[in-house]
C-alpha positions in Angstrom: 11.8 -15.0 -57.6 12.4 -15.1 -53.9 10.6 -18.4 -53.6 13.0 -19.9 -56.2 16.0 -18.9 -54.1 14.8 -20.7 -50.9 16.3 -24.1 -51.8 19.7 -22.5 -52.3 19.5 -20.8 -49.0 18.7 -24.1 -47.3 21.6 -25.8 -49.2 24.0 -23.1 -48.1 23.0 -23.3 -44.5 23.4 -27.1 -44.7 26.8 -26.8 -46.2 28.0 -24.4 -43.5 26.6 -26.8 -40.8 28.3 -29.8 -42.4 31.7 -28.0 -42.6 31.5 -26.9 -39.0 30.6 -30.4 -37.9 33.5 -31.9 -39.9 36.0 -29.4 -38.5 34.8 -30.3 -34.9 35.1 -34.0 -35.8 38.6 -33.5 -37.2 39.8 -31.7 -34.0 38.2 -34.4 -31.9 39.9 -37.2 -33.9 43.3 -35.5 -33.8 42.9 -35.3 -30.0 42.0 -39.0 -29.8 45.0 -39.9 -32.0 47.4 -38.0 -29.7 46.0 -39.8 -26.6 45.9 -43.3 -28.1 48.3 -45.5 -30.1 48.3 -44.0 -33.6 48.1 -47.3 -35.6 44.9 -48.4 -33.9 42.9 -45.3 -34.7 44.3 -44.2 -38.0 42.3 -46.6 -40.3 39.0 -45.4 -38.7 39.8 -41.7 -39.3 40.8 -42.4 -42.9 37.5 -44.2 -43.5 35.5 -41.3 -42.0 37.3 -38.6 -43.9 37.2 -40.5 -47.3 33.4 -41.0 -46.8 32.8 -37.4 -45.7 35.1 -35.7 -48.3 32.5 -35.7 -51.2 30.0 -34.0 -48.9 32.4 -31.2 -48.0 33.5 -30.6 -51.6 
């Protein structure tokens, strides 16, 4: 039974890692937006968040 649960453990660790990375990326992108003209950077951030949204959910 323990062997059957191993893939779920790996998936849970992976999900936690992806969430942490996406939070770090979000903070970094917000910092970049504050330092740069907003209209230049915004389309890129929208693209990354729309592509990474299904993974987080």
